[in-house]
C-alpha positions in Angstrom: -4.9 2.5 14.9 -2.9 0.3 16.6 0.7 -0.3 15.5 -0.5 -4.2 15.9 -3.1 -3.8 13.2 -1.3 -1.9 10.8 2.2 -4.5 11.2 -0.6 -6.4 10.4 -0.9 -5.4 7.1 3.6 -4.8 6.1 4.5 -6.8 3.1 8.2 -6.5 5.5 10.4 -5.9 2.6 13.8 -6.4 1.5 14.5 -6.6 -2.6 18.0 -5.1 -1.4 20.7 -6.7 -5.1 22.9 -7.3 -2.3 20.7 -8.6 0.3 22.2 -12.2 1.3 20.9 -14.8 3.6 22.1 -13.8 7.0 19.6 -10.7 5.7 16.5 -12.5 4.5 17.1 -14.6 8.1 16.4 -11.5 9.9 13.9 -9.9 7.5 11.6 -13.6 8.2 13.0 -13.6 11.5 11.8 -10.3 12.6 8.5 -11.0 10.0 7.3 -13.7 13.1 8.3 -12.1 15.7 5.1 -8.5 14.3 3.5 -10.9 12.4 3.4 -9.5 8.7 1.1 -9.9 6.4 4.4 -11.2 4.3 7.7 -10.9 4.4 8.6 -10.1 0.4 11.6 -11.5 -0.5 14.1 -12.1 -4.0 12.8 -15.1 -5.5 16.2 -16.0 -5.4 15.5 -17.3 -1.7 12.4 -18.0 -1.4 12.9 -22.1 -1.2 14.4 -21.6 0.6 13.1 -18.8 2.4 9.5 -20.7 3.1 11.4 -23.3 4.3 12.7 -21.9 7.0 9.6 -20.0 8.2 7.2 -23.5 7.6 4.2 -22.7 6.9 4.0 -19.6 10.0 4.3 -16.7 7.7 3.0 -15.6 4.1 6.4 -15.3 1.6 5.9 -13.0 -1.5 8.7 -12.4 -3.9 9.0 -10.2 -7.0 8.7 -10.8 -11.1 9.4 -9.4 -13.8 11.3 -6.7 -11.1 11.8 -4.1 -11.1 12.4 -2.3 -14.5 9.0 -4.7 -16.1 10.4 -5.3 -19.5 10.1 -8.7 -19.1 9.2 -10.4 -21.9 4.8 -12.3 -20.6 6.5 -15.6 -21.0 9.6 -14.8 -18.2 7.4 -13.1 -16.4 5.5 -17.0 -16.1 7.7 -18.8 -15.8 9.2 -16.9 -12.8 6.1 -16.7 -11.8 5.3 -20.7 -11.9 9.0 -21.2 -11.4 7.9 -19.3 -7.8 5.1 -20.7 -6.9 6.3 -24.1 -6.8 9.3 -23.3 -4.9 6.9 -21.8 -2.3 5.9 -17.8 -2.3 2.0 -17.7 -1.3 2.0 -13.9 -2.7 4.3 -12.2 -6.3 4.9 -9.0 -7.1 4.9 -8.4 -10.5 5.6 -5.8 -12.4 3.4 -4.0 -15.5 5.9 -3.7 -19.4 5.0 0.3 -18.7 6.9 1.1 -22.1 3.4 -1.2 -23.8 1.1 1.6 -21.5 2.7 4.6 -23.0 2.4 3.1 -26.4 -0.9 2.2 -25.3 -1.1 -1.3 -25.6 -3.4 -2.0 -23.1 -4.7 -5.0 -25.1 -1.3 -6.6 -24.3 -0.6 -5.1 -21.2 -4.5 -6.4 -20.2 -3.1 -9.7 -21.0 -0.2 -10.6 -19.6 -1.5 -9.6 -15.9 -4.6 -12.6 -16.9 -1.7 -14.5 -17.5 0.2 -14.3 -14.8 -3.1 -14.1 -12.2 -3.5 -18.4 -14.1 0.3 -18.5 -13.6 -0.1 -17.7 -10.0 -2.9 -20.8 -9.6 -5.0 -18.9 -6.9 -2.5 -17.7 -4.0 -2.1 -14.0 -4.9 -0.8 -12.1 -7.5 -0.2 -7.5 -7.2 0.1 -5.6 -9.7 2.9 -2.8 -9.6 2.0 -0.1 -12.0 4.4 2.1 -11.1 2.9 5.8 -10.5 5.7 7.8 -10.5 5.9 7.1 -13.8 2.9 7.1 -15.3 0.8 10.2 -15.8 -3.0 10.6 -14.0 -4.7 9.6 -17.2 -2.6 6.3 -17.6 -2.8 4.8 -13.9 -6.8 5.4 -14.0 -6.0 3.3 -16.9 -4.4 0.8 -15.6 -6.4 0.3 -12.7 -9.2 -0.5 -14.9 -6.8 -2.9 -16.2 -6.1 -4.3 -13.8 -9.6 -4.9 -12.4 -10.4 -6.1 -15.7 -7.5 -8.5 -15.9 -9.0 -10.3 -12.1 -5.6 -9.5 -9.8 -5.7 -8.7 -7.0 -3.5 -6.0 -5.4 -2.9 -2.2 -7.6 -0.1 -1.7 -6.3 1.8 1.6 -6.2 5.5 1.4 -6.8 9.1 -1.0 -6.4 10.1 1.0 -4.9 13.2 0.8 -7.4 12.1 3.9 -9.8 11.6 7.7 -9.0 9.3 7.9 -6.3 7.1 5.9 -4.4 3.5 5.6 -3.4 2.4 9.0 -2.2 -1.4 9.8 -0.3 -2.7 11.6 -4.1 -2.5 8.2 -5.9 -3.8 5.7 -3.4 -6.8 7.6 -3.3 -6.9 7.9 -7.0 -6.4 4.5 -7.3 -9.5 4.1 -5.0 -11.7 5.9 -6.4 -11.5 4.4 -10.1 -10.0 0.3 -9.1 -12.6 -2.1 -9.2 -14.9 -3.5 -5.8 -12.7 -7.2 -5.1 -9.1 -5.0 -5.6 -7.5 -4.1 -3.3 -4.9 -1.1 -3.2 -1.0 -1.5 -2.2 1.6 0.7 -1.2 4.3 0.8 -2.0 7.9 3.0 -1.8 9.1 5.7 0.7 6.8 4.4 4.3 8.7 6.3 6.9 6.1 6.2 9.4 3.2 5.5 11.0 1.5 8.0 11.2 2.6 8.0 7.3 0.6 4.4 7.2 -2.2 4.8 8.7 -2.7 8.2 5.7 -2.7 5.0 3.1 -4.8 2.8 5.1 -7.4 5.7 5.5 -7.1 6.4 1.8 -7.4 3.3 0.6 -4.5 0.8 1.0 -4.9 -3.1 1.9 -0.7 -3.5 1.9 2.1 -1.0 2.5 5.4 -2.7 1.4 7.9 -1.1 3.6 10.7 -2.2 5.7 11.1 0.3 8.2 7.7 0.2 10.0 9.5 -2.8 11.8 13.1 -1.1 12.3 10.5 1.4 14.2 9.6 -0.6 16.6 13.0 -2.1 16.7 14.8 0.6 18.3 12.1 2.0 20.3 11.8 -1.6 22.0 16.1 -1.7 22.4 15.1 2.4 23.8 13.1 0.7 26.0 
């Protein structure tokens, strides 16, 4: 697969706790230059970022991040605030403890409420696959499908592991036909990116692919 086509599926990401505006701006400039799907950045920078790119690059941000145990009311408020500030896409973290407790109706209701708060913008639901059993992953595919979210996402990148080929293949098998898959966390090469896409991922959350391209241009 052509590298430009792969980059068009990338949410170019910077979510480090110590991220500065200068670093965020570089992510935005790179996203614009290499035509990534979006730039995924902390919510505190969304308004400034949206003004900076002036509609030329979708701005994605994270909700209930990274642990997912904010109350539903807080997640809904965060989402509405992000959308009002110019976010085009929302990546929310589920309450993983509720999944472990089999409080599935509450998990689904929360996703529905956040999806409603997105006002038609894209919602990606992070299920943190490294903390779930295969049975729980399959259940979350069902819940995300029923809740109407546009994407199911593997990982925050802040837990014990990121995306795996096995998890993406499992999700592709069990998610509904209208739900896309985002693989995130630990994607470090174009070869891995291409394999994730082959297995069914429509989006990739990473910053490393752009860094690889930039390094290659520097060496030329």
